[in-house]
N, CA, C and O of each residue as an XYZ file, in Angstrom:
384
protein
N     -31.781     -8.859     -7.659
C     -31.598     -7.622     -8.231
C     -30.567     -7.644     -9.384
O     -29.653     -8.468     -9.327
N     -30.650     -6.858    -10.343
C     -29.762     -7.045    -11.833
C     -28.747     -6.073    -11.332
O     -28.817     -5.227    -10.441
N     -27.593     -6.488    -12.304
C     -26.435     -5.735    -12.372
C     -26.368     -3.941    -12.343
O     -26.948     -3.274    -13.201
N     -25.680     -3.409    -11.372
C     -25.572     -2.096    -11.406
C     -24.297     -1.543    -12.095
O     -23.156     -1.807    -11.717
N     -24.576     -0.842    -13.023
C     -23.536      0.064    -13.561
C     -23.167      1.357    -13.171
O     -24.126      2.129    -13.144
N     -21.995      1.885    -12.835
C     -21.664      3.227    -12.145
C     -20.912      3.750    -13.210
O     -20.176      3.091    -13.944
N     -21.108      4.869    -13.265
C     -19.973      5.842    -14.032
C     -19.710      7.177    -13.602
O     -20.465      8.113    -13.866
N     -18.835      7.267    -13.057
C     -18.232      8.181    -12.022
C     -17.191      9.322    -12.780
O     -16.069      9.030    -13.196
N     -17.767     10.583    -12.860
C     -16.898     11.464    -13.431
C     -16.021     12.421    -12.455
O     -16.646     12.966    -11.546
N     -14.978     12.610    -12.536
C     -14.115     13.095    -11.461
C     -13.365     14.261    -12.371
O     -12.807     13.790    -13.363
N     -13.261     15.564    -12.229
C     -12.643     16.554    -12.468
C     -11.581     17.143    -11.597
O     -11.958     17.797    -10.624
N     -10.457     17.014    -11.792
C      -9.424     17.543    -10.597
C      -9.258     18.969    -11.138
O      -9.626     19.366    -12.244
N      -8.539     19.790    -10.019
C      -8.463     21.025    -10.139
C      -6.777     21.073    -11.007
O      -5.837     20.351    -10.676
N      -6.744     21.931    -11.959
C      -5.710     22.007    -12.762
C      -4.351     21.655    -12.318
O      -3.594     20.925    -12.957
N      -4.046     22.283    -11.040
C      -2.832     21.890    -10.272
C      -2.712     20.774     -9.676
O      -1.582     20.460     -9.301
N      -3.673     20.002     -9.461
C      -3.929     18.763     -8.739
C      -4.103     17.445     -9.329
O      -4.337     16.375     -8.767
N      -3.949     17.711    -10.556
C      -3.947     16.344    -11.457
C      -3.513     15.291    -11.127
O      -4.255     14.325    -10.946
N      -1.860     15.228    -10.934
C      -1.180     14.240    -10.508
C      -1.677     13.570     -9.049
O      -1.766     12.363     -8.825
N      -1.956     14.582     -8.183
C      -2.398     14.194     -7.034
C      -3.704     13.259     -6.800
O      -3.716     12.311     -6.014
N      -4.668     13.618     -7.501
C      -5.755     13.093     -7.777
C      -5.815     11.544     -8.487
O      -6.404     10.566     -8.025
N      -5.049     11.617     -9.715
C      -4.737     10.556    -10.361
C      -3.930      9.626     -9.577
O      -4.105      8.472     -9.968
N      -3.198      9.714     -8.714
C      -2.475      8.715     -8.013
C      -3.100      8.108     -6.800
O      -2.666      7.103     -6.238
N      -4.386      8.942     -6.358
C      -5.239      8.700     -5.588
C      -6.284      7.760     -6.008
O      -6.620      6.862     -5.237
N      -6.747      7.867     -6.993
C      -7.584      7.393     -7.899
C      -6.999      5.708     -8.119
O      -7.699      4.709     -7.954
N      -5.792      5.716     -8.460
C      -4.982      4.586     -8.898
C      -4.946      3.669     -7.612
O      -4.953      2.441     -7.696
N      -4.912      4.264     -6.577
C      -4.640      3.354     -5.495
C      -5.880      2.708     -4.946
O      -5.841      1.865     -4.050
N      -7.274      3.249     -5.670
C      -8.655      2.480     -5.090
C      -8.609      1.255     -6.072
O      -9.105      0.245     -5.574
N      -8.200      1.129     -7.164
C      -8.120     -0.129     -8.396
C      -8.131     -1.463     -7.922
O      -9.035     -2.269     -8.144
N      -7.110     -1.674     -7.268
C      -6.702     -3.084     -6.751
C      -7.631     -3.489     -5.600
O      -8.218     -4.570     -5.558
N      -7.700     -2.667     -4.805
C      -8.526     -2.983     -3.445
C      -9.728     -3.007     -3.935
O     -10.403     -3.941     -3.503
N     -10.367     -2.156     -4.860
C     -11.823     -2.514     -5.064
C     -12.143     -3.639     -5.896
O     -13.159     -4.318     -5.745
N     -11.161     -3.856     -6.883
C     -11.555     -4.974     -7.387
C     -11.490     -6.152     -6.884
O     -12.002     -7.111     -7.462
N     -10.826     -6.268     -5.683
C     -10.819     -7.254     -4.936
C     -12.212     -7.688     -4.193
O     -12.462     -8.813     -3.759
N     -13.057     -6.542     -4.148
C     -14.316     -6.619     -3.348
C     -15.491     -7.498     -3.574
O     -15.785     -7.717     -4.750
N     -16.112     -7.965     -2.764
C     -17.210     -8.900     -3.102
C     -18.007     -8.029     -3.923
O     -18.090     -6.807     -3.794
N     -18.758     -8.958     -5.031
C     -19.383     -8.142     -5.942
C     -19.034     -7.215     -6.961
O     -19.918     -6.920     -7.766
N     -17.848     -6.672     -7.082
C     -17.086     -6.183     -7.981
C     -16.926     -6.950     -9.493
O     -16.235     -7.945     -9.711
N     -17.606     -6.344    -10.290
C     -17.480     -7.116    -11.803
C     -16.076     -6.573    -12.576
O     -15.184     -7.259    -13.074
N     -16.183     -5.229    -12.508
C     -15.156     -4.394    -13.025
C     -15.119     -3.106    -12.557
O     -16.189     -2.552    -12.303
N     -14.000     -2.483    -12.385
C     -13.591     -1.240    -11.964
C     -12.343     -0.623    -12.695
O     -11.176     -0.848    -12.372
N     -12.759      0.196    -13.737
C     -11.806      0.552    -14.710
C     -11.876      2.045    -14.699
O     -12.889      2.730    -14.839
N     -10.637      2.450    -14.511
C     -10.306      3.767    -14.412
C     -10.018      4.371    -15.818
O      -9.437      3.628    -16.608
N     -10.354      5.640    -16.236
C     -10.088      6.167    -17.751
C      -9.740      7.794    -17.533
O     -10.448      8.540    -16.857
N      -8.562      8.190    -18.205
C      -8.168      9.663    -17.995
C      -8.280     10.338    -19.553
O      -7.642      9.817    -20.467
N      -9.028     11.384    -19.766
C      -9.572     11.881    -21.111
C      -8.023     12.351    -21.774
O      -7.073     12.838    -21.160
N      -8.117     12.060    -23.082
C      -6.897     12.400    -23.848
C      -6.715     13.939    -24.051
O      -5.594     14.431    -24.174
N      -7.852     14.670    -24.081
C      -7.943     15.963    -24.361
C      -7.661     16.758    -23.109
O      -6.772     17.610    -23.127
N      -8.326     16.538    -22.091
C      -8.393     17.011    -20.795
C      -7.809     16.040    -19.770
O      -8.510     15.063    -19.506
N      -6.546     16.169    -19.107
C      -6.023     15.250    -18.434
C      -6.348     15.378    -16.923
O      -5.851     14.663    -16.052
N      -7.428     16.582    -16.675
C      -7.854     16.544    -15.265
C      -9.138     15.992    -15.128
O      -9.744     16.226    -14.082
N      -9.846     15.054    -16.305
C     -10.920     14.491    -16.435
C     -10.829     13.133    -16.181
O     -10.377     12.508    -17.140
N     -11.153     12.361    -15.051
C     -11.263     11.062    -15.108
C     -12.632     10.319    -14.859
O     -13.611     10.801    -14.290
N     -12.521      9.127    -15.363
C     -13.920      8.389    -15.244
C     -13.633      7.004    -14.957
O     -12.770      6.385    -15.580
N     -14.308      6.513    -14.062
C     -14.542      5.291    -13.654
C     -15.735      4.754    -14.281
O     -16.822      5.326    -14.207
N     -15.500      3.392    -15.050
C     -16.673      2.623    -15.249
C     -16.688      1.395    -14.502
O     -15.795      0.549    -14.541
N     -17.765      1.333    -13.805
C     -17.933     -0.076    -12.693
C     -18.899     -0.834    -13.092
O     -19.793     -0.295    -13.743
N     -18.971     -2.168    -12.832
C     -20.153     -3.015    -12.809
C     -20.225     -3.618    -11.579
O     -19.205     -4.158    -11.150
N     -21.504     -3.637    -10.752
C     -21.374     -4.608     -9.699
C     -22.512     -5.418     -9.743
O     -23.510     -5.048    -10.361
N     -22.461     -6.593     -9.091
C     -23.332     -7.673     -8.950
C     -24.749     -7.141     -8.534
O     -25.786     -7.563     -9.046
N     -24.697     -6.085     -7.469
C     -25.944     -5.856     -7.065
C     -25.683     -4.263     -6.411
O     -24.546     -3.868     -6.152
N     -26.735     -3.547     -6.222
C     -26.679     -2.178     -5.515
C     -26.095     -2.199     -4.090
O     -25.237     -1.405     -3.707
N     -26.693     -3.286     -3.255
C     -26.228     -3.236     -2.178
C     -24.710     -3.704     -1.765
O     -24.170     -3.456     -0.687
N     -24.186     -4.374     -2.771
C     -22.803     -4.810     -2.448
C     -21.788     -3.377     -3.111
O     -20.630     -3.195     -2.736
N     -22.514     -2.447     -4.162
C     -21.903     -1.239     -4.527
C     -21.838     -0.316     -3.178
O     -20.825      0.168     -2.674
N     -23.108     -0.209     -2.755
C     -23.293      0.698     -1.295
C     -21.981      0.169     -0.271
O     -21.266      1.006      0.280
N     -21.782     -1.167     -0.108
C     -20.775     -1.730      0.693
C     -19.466     -1.077      0.382
O     -18.664     -0.697      1.235
N     -19.328     -0.988     -0.810
C     -17.736     -0.343     -1.544
C     -17.949      1.132     -1.056
O     -16.966      1.741     -0.635
N     -19.048      1.677     -1.085
C     -19.103      3.067     -0.943
C     -18.608      3.477      0.582
O     -17.869      4.427      0.839
N     -19.072      2.720      1.363
C     -18.654      2.735      3.031
C     -17.309      2.082      3.436
O     -17.012      1.936      4.621
N     -16.506      1.695      2.421
C     -15.194      1.334      3.013
C     -14.450      2.275      3.189
O     -14.679      3.387      2.713
N     -13.310      1.962      3.985
C     -12.360      3.061      4.455
C     -11.669      3.372      3.231
O     -11.612      4.570      2.951
N     -11.109      2.523      2.410
C     -10.433      3.233      1.254
C     -11.075      4.425      0.623
O     -10.360      5.393      0.366
N     -12.342      4.454      0.351
C     -12.968      5.416     -0.236
C     -12.769      6.781      0.681
O     -12.522      7.919      0.282
N     -12.946      6.335      1.963
C     -12.806      7.371      3.050
C     -11.573      8.238      2.890
O     -11.585      9.462      2.760
N     -10.461      7.418      2.918
C      -9.010      7.817      2.634
C      -8.717      8.547      1.422
O      -7.842      9.409      1.334
N      -9.555      8.132      0.401
C      -9.406      8.771     -0.895
C      -9.826     10.295     -0.896
O      -9.217     11.225     -1.423
N     -11.144     10.339     -0.103
C     -11.862     11.533      0.111
C     -10.894     12.511      0.836
O     -10.588     13.649      0.481
N     -10.470     11.797      1.960
C      -9.728     12.809      2.884
C      -8.224     13.359      1.962
O      -7.835     14.527      1.979
N      -7.597     12.330      1.265
C      -6.415     12.806      0.599
C      -6.599     13.743     -0.412
O      -5.646     14.412     -0.813
N      -7.911     13.885     -0.946
C      -7.993     14.607     -2.208
C      -8.901     15.955     -1.877
O      -9.400     16.670     -2.746
N      -8.995     16.126     -0.682
C     -10.230     17.311     -0.129
C      -9.536     18.462     -0.754
O      -8.354     18.686     -0.493
N     -10.208     19.186     -1.553
C      -9.789     20.522     -2.053
C      -9.150     20.402     -3.426
O      -8.729     21.372     -4.058
N      -9.109     19.155     -3.836
C      -8.179     18.980     -5.151
C      -9.203     18.569     -6.122
O      -8.664     18.190     -7.161
N     -10.850     18.490     -6.169
C     -11.566     17.990     -7.097
C     -12.534     19.263     -7.373
O     -13.126     19.863     -6.476
N     -12.599     19.564     -8.681
C     -13.425     20.648     -9.081
C     -15.050     20.154     -9.035
O     -15.998     20.845     -8.660
N     -15.088     18.909     -9.473
C     -16.537     18.298     -9.514
C     -16.409     16.671     -9.649
O     -15.497     15.973    -10.091
N     -17.482     16.397     -9.182
C     -17.678     14.546     -9.089
C     -19.057     14.498     -9.181
O     -19.850     14.954     -8.357
N     -19.356     13.827    -10.396
C     -20.725     13.292    -11.109
C     -20.798     11.842    -10.983
O     -19.986     11.115    -11.556
N     -21.619     11.457    -10.348
C     -21.815      9.724    -10.288
C     -23.079      9.418    -10.749
O     -24.053      9.853    -10.134
N     -23.238      8.640    -11.878
C     -24.490      8.091    -12.194
C     -24.687      6.672    -12.136
O     -23.870      5.942    -12.696
N     -25.785      6.136    -11.458
C     -26.097      4.736    -11.367
C     -26.994      4.394    -12.618
O     -27.965      5.061    -12.976
N     -26.534      3.287    -13.211
C     -27.235      2.921    -14.677
C     -27.730      1.409    -14.486
O     -27.498      0.563    -13.622
N     -28.364      1.418    -15.436
C     -28.907     -0.219    -15.828
C     -28.644     -0.616    -17.028
O     -28.990      0.195    -17.887
N     -28.208     -1.471    -17.368
C     -27.756     -1.860    -18.760
C     -29.007     -2.366    -19.382
O     -29.678     -3.186    -18.756
N     -29.338     -2.003    -20.413
C     -30.545     -2.431    -21.244
C     -30.504     -2.983    -22.577
O     -31.512     -3.327    -23.194
N     -29.167     -3.071    -23.067
C     -29.024     -3.766    -24.145
C     -27.585     -3.803    -24.864
O     -27.426     -4.459    -25.893
């Protein structure tokens, strides 16, 4: 199977930006150490600091699914419950 690219857009509630940011940053090192992770890069919008974007590449969808079921993601979800306005995830294939 070919490499999988993930683009995840997270919009924090206006009064929860720093909480969400701190919890997202906690995911970086542990995720980069996971099997199959090629890159896991967090970005924050310059105009809207409540908008975060993860740009990720994984060796396969199966290894990404393992990541999605890890406890650190469950911990993030619990810690940010009620603090996120929207979360949109796109699974993408590199074509050029």
